[in-house]
C-alpha positions, 0 to 999 in steps of 0.5 A: 277780210274780204266782203263777198256779196252772194246771190240770196235766191234762185238757181244762180244763188244755189249754185253760188252758195254750192261753189262756196261751200266746195271752195271750203267757205262756210255756207248759211243754214237759214235762207233768212241769214243775210250776213255770215261771218267766216273767220276761219277764211277771213271772209264775209259774205253778204246775201243779196238780190242778184241784181243789186250785187254789181251796184254794191261791188262797183260803189266799193261797199263790198269787195267782190261778188257772184252775179251774172253777165247780164245783171252786170252789164244791165246794172251800169255799175263800175264793176269788171269781170274777174273770172266766169264761174261755169254755171248759170249760162243763158242767152239774152234773145229778142222774140216775137209772134211766128213770122212777123219779125225776122231781123234786128232791123225789123224792130225799128219803130217798135215796142220792146219789152224787157227787165233788162232795159239798161243792157238793151238800150245800150245794145240798141243804140251800138247798133242803130236801131230806134225802138221803145223800151217798155221795162217790166219787172219780172217775166216778160213772156206775156207782154205781147199778148197783153198789148204792151209790146211788139217784141220782147228781150228776155234772158233764157236757158233754151227758149222753151218758155217763149215757145210755150207762150207762142213766141219765135226767137229771131235775130243774133243773140244779144249776149250770152251770159253765166255766173261771174265773179266781179270786183270793183272796175279799176280798184286794187285787188283786196285782200283775200280775193287771190284765194277765193279765186284760186279755190274757185279754180280749183273746184272748177278744174275738179268738176271738169277733170277725172283722175285716170290710171292704168297699166301698160306696155312700155313699148306703147307708152308714146301712143298712151300719152298721146291720148292722156297727156294730162295737165302738165304730163302724166305721172309713168311709174315702172311696175314689178311686172317686166315691161310694163308701166303705170301711168296716172294722168288728168283727163276730161270728164267729158269724153272719158269713156272714149278715152278708156276705149282707146286705151284698151284698144292699144292694149292698157289694162287695169283702167281706173277713173276716180274723181278729183274733190279739189285741185291747185294748179 
């Protein structure tokens, strides 16, 4: 039985539990429920603090887990990325009072507040920057105003939170983060993990693609296929109407309206777009 760690609270938890539900796994009905046995899928779900998941997986207590790349690196646990999951994207950045700091080297000799001390220490050491890292538990936006730091390093989606407290981002991003499926570093693949991977990949494909159907004159089929090549080539079927064919292909959800416009311009008609609920490719 696969033992899977799942975030128990916050936006990451909501997205993680939703993608698992779409993949056919049971979902908990009570937020206080910490362990959920899914006998149908031979899986046991453990709902944990996102920051603790990499530690449990790295120690081999659990087989796999869902957490953020930032939290995986910050933990220092012997766990590794299996696949990105396409949600929970954020950027780990430096910020300070506007106009005070411009580059990474400006941090030498200063104090930097962060909730990700492990990750920040490693990054600064790799770049030869000597700072005093102030570890805070939780929000760090007010650290400069309260006089405990000269700069902050924080995980943000857009930087709006930092700007709202009068801070300005500077230097290159420390890391681009997103939700990951992880397992113990170097360990053999546990039973049930390959099934979970296939299901998650299927959900992600279903989210990124739509199915497009249309009719077009046979003489324009090569132009149409160039616009809708599909995953492994489109399905083309003859129509009862002489000289016409029906085409079905998967196309990217993003930009599908532009594809419909282009198909219309070359004579395609009866263009239909439908959602894909699940996929195995």
